[in-house]
C-alpha positions in Angstrom: -37.9 -38.0 31.8 -41.2 -37.8 29.9 -40.9 -36.4 26.4 -44.5 -36.9 25.0 -48.1 -37.1 26.0 -50.3 -39.8 24.6 -54.1 -39.3 24.4 -56.6 -42.1 23.9 -60.2 -41.9 23.0 -63.1 -44.4 23.1 -66.3 -43.3 21.5 -64.5 -41.6 18.6 -63.2 -45.0 17.7 -66.7 -46.1 16.7 -67.1 -43.4 14.1 -65.7 -45.5 11.2 -65.4 -43.3 8.0 -65.8 -40.0 10.0 -63.2 -40.8 12.6 -60.6 -38.4 11.1 -63.0 -35.5 11.5 -63.5 -36.3 15.2 -59.7 -36.8 15.8 -59.0 -33.4 14.2 -61.6 -31.7 16.4 -60.1 -33.3 19.5 -56.6 -32.3 18.4 -57.7 -28.6 18.0 -59.3 -28.6 21.4 -56.2 -30.0 23.0 -54.1 -27.4 21.2 -56.3 -24.6 22.4 -56.6 -25.9 26.0 -52.8 -26.0 26.6 -51.6 -23.2 24.4 -50.9 -21.2 27.6 -48.2 -23.7 28.6 -46.3 -23.7 25.3 -46.6 -24.5 21.6 -47.4 -28.1 20.6 -48.2 -30.1 17.5 -50.9 -32.7 18.0 -50.3 -35.8 15.9 -52.9 -38.3 14.8 -51.7 -41.9 15.1 -53.5 -45.2 14.9 -56.1 -45.2 17.7 -54.6 -42.3 19.6 -53.2 -38.7 19.5 -49.9 -37.6 20.8 -47.8 -34.5 21.2 -44.2 -33.7 22.1 -43.3 -31.9 25.4 -40.2 -30.2 24.0 -41.8 -26.8 24.4 -43.4 -27.5 27.8 -41.6 -26.7 31.0 -41.0 -29.8 33.1 -42.8 -28.2 36.1 -45.9 -27.8 33.8 -46.2 -31.4 32.7 -48.6 -32.4 35.4 -50.9 -29.4 34.7 -50.8 -30.2 31.0 -51.9 -33.8 31.6 -54.6 -32.7 34.0 -55.9 -30.1 31.5 -56.1 -32.6 28.7 -57.8 -35.2 30.9 -60.7 -32.9 31.5 -61.6 -32.5 27.8 -64.7 -34.1 26.3 -63.7 -36.8 23.9 -60.6 -38.0 26.0 -60.8 -41.5 27.4 -57.4 -41.4 29.1 -54.2 -39.5 28.9 -50.6 -40.2 30.1 -47.2 -38.6 30.0 -44.9 -41.0 28.1 -41.4 -41.9 27.0 -41.2 -42.3 23.2 -38.7 -44.8 21.8 -37.8 -46.7 18.7 -39.9 -49.8 18.2 -37.2 -52.2 19.2 -37.0 -54.4 22.3 -33.7 -52.9 23.4 -35.1 -49.3 23.3 -38.3 -50.3 25.1 -36.4 -52.2 27.7 -34.2 -49.2 28.5 -37.2 -46.9 28.8 -39.3 -49.1 31.0 -36.4 -49.9 33.3 -35.6 -46.2 33.7 -39.2 -45.5 34.7 -39.4 -48.5 37.0 -36.3 -47.2 38.9 -38.3 -44.2 40.0 -40.7 -46.3 42.1 -40.8 -49.1 44.6 -43.1 -52.1 45.3 -44.6 -54.6 43.0 -45.2 -53.9 39.3 -47.0 -55.2 36.2 -46.2 -54.8 32.5 -49.1 -54.3 30.0 -47.6 -54.4 26.5 -49.5 -54.4 23.2 -48.3 -54.3 19.6 -50.6 -52.8 17.0 -48.4 -53.9 14.1 -48.4 -57.7 13.5 -45.2 -57.6 11.4 -43.0 -56.8 14.4 -40.6 -59.6 15.3 -42.2 -60.1 18.7 -45.6 -60.8 20.2 -47.3 -58.8 23.0 -46.8 -61.8 25.3 -43.1 -61.8 24.5 -42.9 -58.2 25.4 -44.6 -58.7 28.8 -42.2 -61.5 29.7 -39.0 -59.9 28.5 -39.7 -56.3 29.8 -40.9 -57.7 33.1 -37.8 -59.8 33.5 -35.6 -56.8 32.8 -37.3 -54.6 35.4 -37.1 -57.4 38.0 -33.4 -57.9 37.4 -32.6 -54.2 37.3 -34.6 -53.2 40.4 -35.4 -56.3 42.4 -39.1 -55.3 42.4 -41.5 -58.3 42.3 -44.1 -58.9 39.6 -47.8 -58.8 40.6 -50.2 -59.1 37.7 -53.3 -58.8 39.9 -52.8 -55.9 42.3 -49.5 -54.1 41.4 -48.2 -51.0 43.1 -47.2 -49.7 39.6 -48.3 -50.6 36.1 -46.1 -49.9 33.0 -48.0 -49.8 29.7 -46.1 -50.2 26.5 -47.7 -49.6 23.1 -45.7 -50.2 19.9 -46.3 -50.0 16.2 -44.0 -50.2 13.2 -42.8 -46.5 13.7 -42.6 -45.9 17.4 -43.2 -47.2 20.9 -44.6 -45.4 24.0 -43.8 -46.4 27.6 -46.3 -45.0 30.1 -46.7 -45.2 33.9 -49.2 -42.5 34.9 -52.5 -42.9 33.2 -55.2 -40.4 34.0 -58.8 -41.1 33.0 -60.9 -38.5 31.0 -64.6 -38.0 30.7 -65.0 -39.8 27.3 -67.8 -38.6 25.0 -67.2 -36.5 21.9 -65.0 -33.4 21.3 -66.6 -30.0 21.8 -67.7 -28.6 18.5 -68.5 -31.7 16.5 -72.2 -31.5 17.3 -72.7 -27.8 16.6 -73.6 -24.9 18.8 -76.3 -24.7 21.5 -77.7 -22.0 23.8 -77.6 -23.1 27.4 -79.7 -21.3 30.0 -77.3 -20.9 32.9 -78.7 -20.0 36.3 -76.8 -19.5 39.5 -78.0 -22.9 40.8 -76.7 -26.5 40.7 -78.6 -28.0 37.8 -78.0 -25.9 34.8 -74.1 -25.9 34.9 -74.3 -29.8 35.0 -76.7 -29.7 32.0 -74.2 -27.5 30.2 -71.4 -29.8 31.0 -73.3 -32.9 29.7 -74.1 -31.1 26.5 -70.3 -30.5 26.1 -69.7 -34.2 26.5 -72.0 -34.8 23.5 -69.8 -32.5 21.4 -71.8 -29.3 21.7 -70.2 -25.9 21.7 -72.1 -24.1 24.4 -73.1 -20.4 24.5 -74.2 -19.9 28.1 -77.0 -17.3 28.8 -77.9 -15.9 32.2 -81.2 -13.9 32.6 -80.2 -11.2 35.1 -82.3 -8.9 37.2 -79.6 -6.6 38.5 -81.9 -4.5 40.7 -83.0 -7.6 42.6 -80.0 -9.8 42.7 -77.2 -7.2 42.4 -73.6 -7.9 41.4 -73.3 -10.8 43.8 -75.2 -13.2 41.4 -73.3 -11.8 38.4 -70.0 -12.7 40.0 -71.3 -16.1 41.1 -72.4 -16.9 37.5 -69.1 -15.7 36.2 -67.3 -18.0 38.6 -69.5 -20.9 37.4 -68.8 -20.0 33.8 -65.0 -20.0 34.4 -65.3 -23.4 36.0 -67.2 -24.7 33.0 -64.5 -23.2 30.7 -62.1 -25.8 32.1 -63.9 -28.2 29.8 -64.7 -25.8 27.0 -62.3 -22.8 26.6 -63.1 -20.2 25.9 -66.7 -20.2 27.0 -69.0 -17.4 25.8 -71.3 -16.2 28.5 -74.0 -13.6 27.8 -76.0 -11.7 30.6 -79.4 -10.6 29.3 -81.2 -8.0 31.4 -84.5 -9.4 32.5 -85.9 -6.9 35.0 -88.5 -5.3 32.7 -89.8 -8.7 31.5 -90.2 -9.8 35.1 -91.9 -6.6 36.2 -94.5 -6.9 33.3 -95.2 -10.5 34.3 -95.6 -9.6 38.0 -98.1 -6.8 37.1 -100.1 -8.7 34.4 -100.2 -12.3 35.5 -101.8 -14.2 38.4 -99.2 -15.4 40.9 -99.6 -19.1 40.2 -98.6 -18.6 36.6 -95.7 -16.2 36.9 -92.9 -18.7 37.1 -94.2 -20.5 34.0 -94.6 -17.3 32.1 -91.1 -16.3 33.1 -89.7 -19.6 31.8 -91.5 -19.1 28.5 -89.9 -15.7 28.2 -86.5 -17.3 28.9 -87.1 -19.7 26.1 -88.1 -16.9 23.7 -84.8 -15.1 24.6 -82.9 -18.3 23.9 -84.7 -18.7 20.6 -83.7 -15.2 19.5 -80.1 -15.9 20.5 -80.2 -19.2 18.6 -81.1 -17.4 15.4 -78.3 -14.9 16.0 -75.7 -17.5 16.7 -77.0 -20.1 14.3 -77.3 -22.6 17.2 -79.2 -25.8 16.8 -80.9 -26.3 20.2 -81.7 -24.9 23.6 -80.3 -26.6 26.7 -82.2 -26.4 30.1 -81.5 -27.9 33.5 -85.0 -29.4 33.9 -85.6 -32.6 35.8 -89.1 -34.1 35.8 -90.9 -33.3 39.0 -88.1 -31.6 40.8 -90.1 -28.4 41.3 -93.6 -27.3 40.5 -92.7 -25.8 37.2 -91.2 -29.1 36.1 -94.2 -31.3 36.2 -95.0 -32.9 32.9 -98.0 -30.7 32.1 -96.0 -27.6 33.0 -93.0 -28.6 31.0 -95.3 -29.1 28.0 -96.9 -25.7 28.5 -93.6 -23.9 28.9 -91.8 -25.7 26.0 -94.8 -24.6 23.7 -93.1 -21.2 23.6 -89.7 -22.5 22.4 -88.2 -23.2 19.1 -87.5 -26.9 19.0 -85.5 -28.8 20.0 -85.2 -28.0 23.7 -82.9 -30.6 25.2 -82.8 -31.3 28.9 -79.8 -33.6 29.8 -81.0 -34.0 33.4 -84.6 -34.8 32.6 -84.6 -38.3 34.3 -81.9 -37.7 36.9 -82.5 -37.3 40.7 -81.0 -34.4 42.6 -78.3 -36.4 44.4 -77.0 -37.7 41.0 -76.9 -34.1 39.7 -75.1 -32.9 42.9 -72.5 -35.6 42.5 -71.7 -34.5 38.9 -71.6 -30.9 40.0 -69.1 -31.8 42.8 -67.0 -33.8 40.3 -66.8 -31.0 37.7 -66.2 -28.3 40.3 -69.3 -26.1 39.8 -71.0 -27.2 43.1 -69.1 -24.9 45.4 -69.9 -21.8 43.3 -73.5 -22.8 42.8 -74.2 -22.9 46.6 -72.6 -19.5 47.2 -75.1 -17.0 48.6 -77.0 -15.0 46.0 -80.6 -14.0 45.4 -81.7 -15.7 42.2 -84.2 -13.5 40.3 -86.6 -16.5 40.2 -87.4 -15.7 43.8 -89.5 -12.7 42.6 -91.9 -15.1 40.9 -92.3 -18.0 43.3 -95.9 -18.2 44.4 -97.2 -19.7 47.6 -99.4 -22.1 45.6 -97.9 -22.4 42.1 -99.8 -24.1 39.4 -98.7 -27.7 38.8 -100.9 -28.5 35.8 -101.6 -25.6 33.5 -101.9 -25.6 29.7 -100.1 -23.8 26.9 -103.4 -22.2 25.9 -103.8 -20.6 29.3 -100.3 -19.3 29.2 -100.6 -17.9 25.7 -103.8 -16.1 26.8 -101.9 -14.5 29.8 -99.1 -13.3 27.5 -101.6 -11.2 25.5 -101.6 -8.7 28.4 -98.0 -7.5 27.7 -95.7 -6.9 24.7 -93.5 -9.9 25.1 -91.8 -9.6 21.7 -90.9 -6.0 22.3 -89.6 -6.8 25.8 -87.4 -9.6 24.5 -86.0 -7.4 21.8 -85.1 -4.7 24.3 -83.5 -7.2 26.6 -81.3 -8.5 23.8 -80.1 -5.0 23.0 -78.8 -4.7 26.5 -76.9 -7.9 26.9 -73.4 -8.1 28.2 -70.9 -10.6 26.6 -67.9 -12.3 28.2 -65.4 -14.7 26.8 -64.3 -16.8 29.8 -61.0 -18.7 30.3 -60.5 -21.3 33.0 -59.9 -20.1 36.5 
């Protein structure tokens, strides 16, 4: 019996004079995310967005709500019955919904227009009494089996009973574009997701040694990318061939520095792609002290090769917290699939934990890094990924 979907936000509501821009961005993202289900027209209303379900098949309503609930910027979303802003119309709608369930219930009613001829408290009492009389279900305001929310202004009312929480944050796109270095591991997909929550449009980049890792890693990274596209569709993923750069580093550099030089080369590739895509930052999955290349001295030495800013959303997080997010967003299972990451070529038995940028710059003089980066970019492979 639902005929609309209501979308609420939280952080967007703090944006004062810029709120309309954020609302429009969220509306565009909702429109793109559910276009495959049918045509919709997202409306901006006071403190919320809404759209009609008239072009959505009834069997797709749950999938539509689930899809919207994943989007950055959404605080919560619910299918709804829209009515006239009168007590009689709201009473009929809430009773009809309540007849679909059993057990105790609660009414949470709120008016946003103070000129209406009833108060929120009056709505709670009158609607609750109507449900009790019509269904015999008892009221429980503390621990109900069902909660019916009613929001009303001077033009319309919505009756809801199936709220689904979203991730909050800001709509993708309002903070500009970033290049996110995406490995086949657990951390970098989470870093990409957290950048999306801050409104960043992510271009994912994977540095790929095909001769070492084969197509298995490629398919694994594509799977991770499609999972990330559930929050950011479509997601652009670029594979950059990295074999020649790695070979040069292995030949020219001492073993304890190879991983750090490799990471500096990654950041140079990211910088070149930032210029190409006019992106504002580079995203990494670094977390202080997680591995030898992520000690503070090594991070400083590696980031010396980057165009600032380099942003690391996981920088102060521990591994278990990162894993929990990966599991929640659905990237964990793909990240732990078998696959030989090309980093394995450069892991030394005794890696340096405290080198300097000066020492790494001196090591880079032994090979033509600029030429290698340019050649790698010429061979990149581009995908526009939709959700799985």
